[in-house]
N, C-alpha and C positions, 0 to 999 in steps of 0.2 A: 667435676662438678660444674664448674662454674658455665662452661663449653654447654651443657644439656640442655642449664635456668635460660641460658640464651639461644638456644633451639627450641625449648618451650612456647619463650615467648615470644620468638617470631612466629610463630602455627599459631597461637590462640589470635597475636595481631591479624597475621589473614586470613581465620576463618572468618571474619564476617565480610573478608573481600570475595573468595572462592565462590559464597555460598548463591550469587547469579549464575552462575557459568553450570552448578550442580544444577539450577532448576532447567539448563538446556535441555540434559540428559536427562532428564526424566520421561517417559511413556506420557501420551497425553490419553486419556479419554474418550470413550467417542457416547457421544448422547445419543439418545435411542437404542445400540448396539441392539441386534436381537433381535425387536421387537416385532413384532406382525402385525399390520393392522389391519382394520376390520372394514366392511367394504363401505361402512358412512365414512370413518375415516377419508377413504382411500376417494368417496363420491365428492368427498368437503373439497381436499386435496386439488382434484380436477376441476370442479367451477372457480376456487380457490386463484388456481392457474388462470385460466379461462377468463378469468375478469382481468388477473394483470393484464391481459395479454391484450383485454379488448382497451381497455384504459390506455397503456403504451400504444394504442393503435391509430386514439384518437387528439395524443402533442403534434403540433404542426411542426414539419420542417421547420432548422436554421433557414435564414435568408443566408445565403450567397454570401452577399457586400455588409460584414456587421464591423467595417470602421465610422465611424461618427464623427469627424472629423475630414471623410470626405468630402464634404458639399465647400468647406474653408478654403482648405488646399485648392489651386491653380491649377499645380503640375504633380507628377508623379513625386512619389518619394526617393529623392537621390540614391543612388547605389556609389555604397565606398570606392572608390576608385583602385586601381590592380598596385599593391604596393612593387615599384621598380628594383629591377634586381641591382645592386650594386656593386661595382665592378672593381673594390679598392683590391689592394693587394697584400 
């Protein structure tokens, strides 16, 4: 009987620890599954996509050199020396 009580106590103690693992096994739910869009909603979505595309095209390209210390350095950054092979036996 004592072994049975210990087993129950261990199971109860492990329950809250294992709950996050059970959450990974639950199937997810999908939003708007099977919902048909009306013509008005399709047109609104298309207009939103076109507006977003136009907004993205207005973003300027990034500069090639984005090093803020480039004007301070006199020489390019030194590269680490190659490791010498040790011949110790």
